[in-house]
N, C-alpha and C positions, 0 to 999 in steps of 0.2 A: 724623162726614159724611168720603169720600176726599175730593179734589183731583181740581177738573177734568183736568187732567194726570194722574194717574192714572189714572182712569175713561178718559180717552180713548185712551190704551196701552192698555188693554184690548183696545180695539176697532178696535187694530189702526192708531189715529192719530200720529207721528209732528209733536213739538215744532217749530219753528223761531222762531231769535227775531227781534223785530223791534225796530229803534229810531222812535223815536221823536224826528223831527225839529225845527228852530227855528220851521220851517213849523205843525209841528202834524200831518204827517203821518208813515205810521206805512213805515219805508225798511226795506229786504229785498234778499239778497244772493239773484239765481242767473246758474248758466251757459244761454249759447244756444248751444250749438256750442259746446261744451265750455270755453267763453271766460267769464270773470264780468263781473256785473258791477251798478250798484247799479239797483234798480228803488224808484218808488214803489209801495204797496197800492191800487188804486184800485180798488172795489165800484161804482161807481158806470161804471165805462171795460166798455162792453162787449166790449172787444176788447184785449188785450195788445198793448202798441205798443210800436215801440222810434224814436229818435229818426232821425233821412233821418242826419244825421253820424255816425249808429255804426254801417250798414252792412258798412265794410270790420272795424274793429274785429269783429263777429261773426262774420265772413264767411256775410254773407248774400244768394241767389240773391233780387234782387229783379225784379218786372213791372211798369207800371202798372197803376191800377185804379182805377175807375166811380167808386165810394167816397171819398164828402167825411166829414170830421175835423172834430167839434167839441169843444171841448169851454172849459173855462174859461180868456177872453180871448181865445178865439177859435173863430171859425169858417168852413166851407165850405174848409177849406185842405184841399190834395191830398194822393192817401194811393199809394203807393204798396204792394205784397202777394209776403212772403215766405214761400213752403211748407218743408212735410218737413222743419222745424225740429226737433232735440230742446233740450228744457230738464229742465234737475235745479235743484230747490230740496232743501236738506237731500241727503234721502237718498230724495226722492220726482223719478217723471223721464218724462217723458212723450217720443213720436219723433210725425213729422208731425203741427208742431203747426205754423197759422199766426199768423206776428204782420202786423200795419198797421203803417208805417211811414210819418211824416207828419216836419213838422218839428218838434221842441223845443225850439224858444231858446226861446221865452213862458215857457213853463215852466220851463228853466232857469232865468234873470234872474230871473223869478222871485221862485226859490229862494238864490237867491246875491245878492240885495238883505235876503236876509234873514238872510245869514249861514249858509246849510245849500248842503252841494253838489252840484255838479250831478247826476241822473240819466242813467245811458242811457233809461230805459224807466219804461213802467209796466206791474205784475200786472194786469190787469183780472180781469172773472167767469168769460171763458172758462177759464180755468185752474181760480179760485175753483169754478166748481162741478163741473167733472174733475174735482180732487180731493179736494170734500167738506168743502171747509175750513169752517172754526170760528177766527174772530179771539177770544182773550182779551183785547178793551183794556186793562185792570186789568190782565194783568201782562204784557206787548205780546208775545203769542205768538201766531202761528200753528200750526193744527194741521190738517196732511193727510192722509188716509186712505192709507194704501199699498195 
């Protein structure tokens, strides 16, 4: 029986390694506007998000949004939106990506309390759907359709 990796490779997928953090989150590297950052992979997040403190890091142009963000430990948070961004995850890339920005302090505080590194943001279901993503939890790998 052929491995999942070999099978998905024949179907045009690439493999992206994931790191399991001390908080049991899957973490990955991605580039936003050609600048690398650390992101949590979150299938429950509807949108890809970046912390407000990383606006300058990723050279984002933002505008206020009427959408309120909710997540683990916080709700009704004010958001900004950034449109027309590029994202690169390994060899997979897209342009004109919309990113939601909000205060991720509560997320990073929880991570650092458990001796995990802080993150720049969250890769959400929007990117996972666009990339036809498949997650191999056992092998800690994300597969994206090129």
